[in-house]
C-alpha positions in Angstrom: 0.3 -0.6 -0.2 0.9 3.3 -0.3 2.3 4.2 3.2 4.1 0.9 3.2 5.6 1.6 0.0 6.7 5.1 0.8 8.1 4.0 4.1 10.5 1.7 2.1 11.4 3.9 -0.5 12.4 6.5 2.2 14.5 3.7 4.5 16.2 2.8 1.2 17.1 6.3 -0.2 18.3 7.2 3.5 20.5 4.4 4.2 23.4 5.5 2.6 23.8 8.6 4.5 22.2 7.4 7.9 25.5 4.6 7.5 28.2 7.5 7.0 26.1 9.8 9.8 26.3 6.8 12.3 29.8 6.1 11.5 31.1 9.4 11.9 28.8 10.7 14.5 30.1 10.0 18.1 26.3 10.1 19.6 25.2 7.4 17.4 24.2 4.3 19.4 22.4 1.2 19.6 20.0 -0.2 22.3 18.6 -4.0 22.3 15.7 -4.9 24.8 12.8 -6.9 25.2 9.9 -8.1 27.5 8.1 -11.4 28.5 5.0 -11.9 30.2 3.6 -15.2 31.2 -0.1 -15.4 32.5 -2.5 -17.4 33.9 -6.3 -17.1 33.9 -9.1 -18.8 36.3 -12.5 -17.4 35.2 -16.3 -18.3 35.8 -19.1 -18.8 33.1 -20.1 -14.9 32.5 -16.2 -14.1 31.5 -16.7 -16.8 28.8 -20.0 -17.5 27.1 -21.4 -19.9 29.4 -18.2 -22.0 30.0 -16.0 -21.8 33.4 -12.2 -22.1 32.5 -8.6 -21.5 33.0 -5.9 -21.1 30.9 -2.0 -20.7 31.4 -0.4 -18.7 28.1 2.5 -16.4 26.9 0.6 -13.2 27.1 3.6 -11.5 25.2 6.8 -11.8 23.9 8.6 -8.8 22.3 12.3 -7.9 21.3 13.1 -4.1 20.2 16.3 -2.7 18.9 16.5 1.2 18.9 19.1 3.2 16.8 20.4 6.5 17.2 22.0 7.5 14.2 22.7 11.1 14.8 21.0 13.5 17.3 18.0 14.1 15.2 17.5 10.8 13.6 16.5 7.5 15.1 14.9 4.2 14.0 12.9 1.5 16.4 11.9 -1.9 15.2 9.8 -4.2 17.2 8.9 -7.7 16.7 6.3 -9.7 18.6 5.4 -13.5 19.2 1.5 -14.0 18.3 0.3 -16.6 20.0 -3.1 -17.0 18.6 -1.5 -17.7 14.9 1.9 -18.9 16.1 3.9 -16.6 14.3 6.3 -13.3 14.6 4.5 -9.9 13.4 6.4 -6.2 13.2 5.0 -4.5 16.0 7.0 -1.1 15.4 9.0 -0.5 12.5 9.8 3.5 11.7 12.1 6.2 11.6 11.6 9.6 13.5 13.4 12.9 13.0 13.8 15.6 15.7 15.8 18.1 14.0 13.1 20.4 12.8 12.1 23.2 16.2 8.3 23.0 15.2 7.8 19.2 15.5 9.0 15.7 15.1 8.3 13.6 12.2 7.7 9.9 12.3 7.3 7.7 9.3 6.3 3.8 9.4 4.0 1.7 11.4 3.7 3.1 14.7 1.0 3.6 17.7 -1.7 5.9 16.5 -1.7 8.8 19.2 -4.9 8.1 21.5 -5.3 8.3 25.4 -3.3 7.7 28.6 -3.9 4.2 28.8 -3.2 3.1 25.3 -0.1 5.3 25.2 1.5 3.6 28.3 3.3 1.1 27.5 2.3 -2.8 28.3 5.3 -3.0 30.5 4.0 0.0 32.6 0.5 -0.4 33.0 -1.1 -1.2 36.6 -3.5 -3.9 35.6 -2.7 -7.3 33.9 -5.2 -6.2 31.0 -6.1 -2.9 29.6 -9.8 -1.7 30.5 -12.5 -2.9 27.8 -12.8 0.6 26.7 -9.3 1.2 25.7 -9.4 -2.2 23.7 -12.2 -1.9 22.3 -11.7 2.3 21.4 -8.1 2.5 21.0 -7.1 2.2 17.0 -3.8 0.2 17.5 -0.6 0.4 15.5 -0.5 1.5 11.6 1.5 2.6 9.0 1.2 6.2 8.3 2.9 9.6 8.9 2.7 11.4 12.4 4.3 14.8 13.6 4.7 15.4 17.2 5.8 18.0 20.0 6.6 18.3 23.1 7.0 21.3 25.3 7.7 22.0 29.0 4.0 21.2 30.3 2.4 20.2 26.7 2.4 17.8 24.3 0.7 17.0 20.8 0.8 14.5 18.1 -1.2 14.3 15.3 -1.1 11.6 12.3 -2.8 10.2 8.8 -2.8 6.6 8.6 -3.6 3.5 6.9 -6.9 2.3 8.6 -6.5 -1.4 7.5 -2.6 -2.5 6.8 -4.1 -4.4 3.9 -3.0 -4.4 0.3 -5.6 -1.7 -1.1 -3.3 1.1 -2.1 -4.3 3.1 1.2 -8.2 3.3 0.0 -8.8 3.4 3.6 -7.5 5.9 6.1 -7.4 7.6 9.4 -6.5 11.0 11.0 -5.8 10.6 14.6 -4.3 13.3 17.2 -4.0 13.6 21.0 -3.1 16.5 23.3 -2.0 16.6 27.0 -1.4 19.3 29.2 0.1 19.2 33.0 -1.4 21.8 35.1 1.0 21.8 37.6 4.0 19.5 38.2 5.9 19.6 41.2 8.0 17.2 43.1 5.3 15.2 44.5 2.3 16.7 42.8 1.2 16.3 39.4 -1.8 17.1 37.8 -2.2 15.8 33.9 -5.6 16.0 31.6 -5.4 15.2 27.7 -8.2 14.5 24.8 -7.6 12.5 21.8 -9.7 12.4 18.6 -9.9 10.1 15.3 -12.0 9.9 12.2 -11.7 6.8 10.3 -12.7 6.4 6.9 -15.0 3.7 5.8 -13.6 0.2 6.3 -14.0 -2.6 3.7 -16.0 -5.0 6.4 -18.6 -4.6 8.3 -17.9 -3.0 12.0 -18.6 -4.9 15.2 -17.3 -4.1 18.6 -16.0 -7.4 19.7 -14.1 -7.5 23.0 -13.4 -9.9 26.0 -13.8 -8.6 29.8 -10.3 -8.0 30.6 -9.4 -11.4 30.9 -7.1 -12.3 27.7 -7.6 -16.1 27.6 -11.5 -16.1 27.7 -13.7 -15.7 24.7 -14.6 -12.2 23.3 -18.7 -11.8 24.4 -18.9 -7.9 24.7 -20.5 -7.1 21.1 -22.3 -4.5 19.6 -24.7 -4.8 16.6 -22.6 -5.8 13.2 -22.6 -2.5 10.7 -22.5 -1.6 7.2 -19.8 1.2 8.3 -19.2 4.6 6.5 -17.0 7.0 8.8 -16.1 6.1 12.4 -15.4 8.9 15.0 -13.7 8.9 18.2 -13.6 11.1 21.1 -11.4 10.7 24.4 -10.7 13.1 27.4 -8.6 11.8 29.9 -7.0 13.1 33.5 -4.2 11.4 36.2 -3.0 13.1 39.5 -0.4 12.0 41.1 0.0 12.9 44.7 3.5 11.5 46.5 2.5 7.6 46.4 -1.1 7.7 45.0 -2.0 7.8 41.3 -5.6 8.4 40.4 -6.8 8.3 36.5 -9.5 8.0 34.4 -10.4 8.0 30.8 -14.2 8.5 29.1 -14.1 7.4 25.2 -17.0 7.8 22.9 -17.7 6.5 19.3 -20.0 7.2 16.7 -20.4 4.6 13.9 -22.3 6.2 10.6 -23.4 3.7 8.5 -23.6 2.9 4.7 -26.5 4.7 3.1 -29.2 2.4 2.0 -28.2 -0.5 4.0 -31.9 -0.5 6.1 -29.5 0.1 9.7 -29.5 3.0 11.7 -26.5 5.3 13.0 -24.8 3.8 16.3 -23.2 5.4 19.5 -21.1 3.6 21.9 -19.3 4.7 24.8 -17.0 3.3 27.6 -14.5 4.4 30.7 -12.6 3.6 33.5 -11.4 5.1 36.9 -8.6 3.8 38.5 -6.7 4.2 41.6 -3.1 2.6 42.6 -1.0 3.4 45.9 2.5 2.2 46.6 2.6 1.2 50.3 7.1 1.0 49.5 7.1 5.0 49.2 7.9 4.7 45.7 6.3 7.4 42.6 5.3 6.6 39.6 7.4 8.4 36.9 5.7 11.0 34.2 7.3 12.1 31.0 5.9 13.1 27.3 2.3 12.6 28.6 2.5 9.0 30.2 3.6 7.0 32.7 7.1 5.4 32.2 8.5 2.4 34.3 9.1 2.4 38.0 12.4 1.4 39.7 12.1 0.1 43.7 14.2 2.1 46.1 14.7 -0.5 48.8 16.4 -3.8 48.7 13.2 -6.0 48.7 11.2 -4.4 46.1 8.2 -2.4 46.1 4.5 -3.2 46.7 1.5 -1.5 44.8 -2.2 -2.0 45.6 -4.6 -1.2 42.5 -8.3 -0.9 42.1 -10.2 -0.1 38.8 -13.7 0.2 37.9 -14.4 -0.4 33.7 -17.5 -0.2 32.0 -18.1 -0.7 28.2 -21.1 0.0 26.8 -21.8 -1.5 23.1 -25.8 -0.9 23.1 -27.4 0.7 20.6 -30.8 0.1 18.5 -31.9 -2.5 20.9 -29.0 -4.5 20.2 -25.5 -5.3 22.0 -24.3 -5.6 25.4 -23.0 -3.7 28.5 -20.6 -4.8 30.5 -18.7 -3.8 33.9 -15.6 -4.8 35.8 -14.6 -4.0 39.3 -11.0 -4.9 39.6 -8.2 -5.0 42.5 -4.7 -6.0 42.1 -1.4 -6.3 44.0 2.2 -5.5 42.0 5.4 -6.6 43.5 8.5 -4.9 41.4 10.8 -7.3 42.6 13.4 -4.9 40.6 13.5 -2.8 37.4 13.2 -5.9 35.4 10.8 -8.4 37.3 7.2 -7.8 37.9 4.6 -9.9 39.7 1.0 -9.0 39.2 -2.0 -10.0 40.7 -5.7 -9.0 39.8 -8.9 -10.0 41.1 -12.3 -9.1 38.8 -15.9 -9.3 39.4 -17.5 -9.1 36.1 -21.3 -8.2 35.0 -22.9 -8.6 32.2 -25.8 -7.7 30.5 -27.5 -8.0 26.8 -30.3 -5.9 25.6 -31.9 -9.3 24.4 -31.2 -11.6 27.3 -33.5 -12.1 30.5 -31.4 -11.2 32.9 -28.1 -10.2 34.2 -25.1 -12.4 34.4 -22.2 -11.8 37.1 -19.1 -13.7 38.1 -15.6 -13.7 39.4 -12.2 -14.2 37.6 -8.5 -13.5 38.6 -5.5 -13.2 36.5 -1.5 -13.5 37.7 1.3 -12.7 35.6 5.6 -12.9 35.9 6.9 -10.3 33.9 10.7 -9.8 32.8 12.0 -7.1 30.9 15.7 -6.8 29.8 
């Protein structure tokens, strides 16, 4: 497709000059990193379409290479093992240039700028799974061209992306952007706000929300109607407050699905949000950088311990079809050191279908061992 082809042409055309610059620039450097996440899930019937089950699985295995060619130019390549189809796939594949005063420019495959929880790396999120609303509405990684800027207390990012990653010559595209601002940032007191939006031109397939209830190995049972889509529009607002070892954050996202004309379907509106609190009882603080929270390093010899609570909901109902789900999550995170983290989540889930006779509730728990290198 056009963006993929443009990326390859750009990389190929730059390679000779980049190699020369790297060999002659003392600031050139190579960084190799990765992560492995091993999960165990145990869940009751409401999480799995009427069947209780458990599963031990490799949730994530990723290897990342970052190369700094010179002061202003770098690249990132990240490959991940996909357990569902037993193959490696490219997650990130991009070049970034930061020599302009106005903004950085990124070309390739990377995360679309949308939301706080989605912008935070999976190795740094505070629960084992991201919230249902984040998973349903965050646009994911795609090939595109993006501009971004970081000022003292503000960030913004805007990009145009291929919406499908299929070989269709860029027939379907998206425009996505995010802006954040720190209202105040003192040593022990930080207040962050932000907003995101995405407009996505019609996709070749019919559109449907289809998510699990924050248990990865359970079935995807939170569904909307299946719609002949013309465009999708997302809006999201976010906020986070860090005071000493306490961190509060939340996001609300709404989505408007405009259906194709003459298909006998009505437009639909979906929404979701989460409210989350965490407290590091060993006294550390979560570090904040460039509009998101980054890795935590324990202060003591015995690691750091964190308590987490979250309420999340996803409303995929409209036009008398679809499901609405909510979860209450309690968690404990043990940061053994900077590389090793052990996580436990207990979930109480509530699922309601518009056409169902009654609500269903149930319990689940998940355990993760995470190693970063």
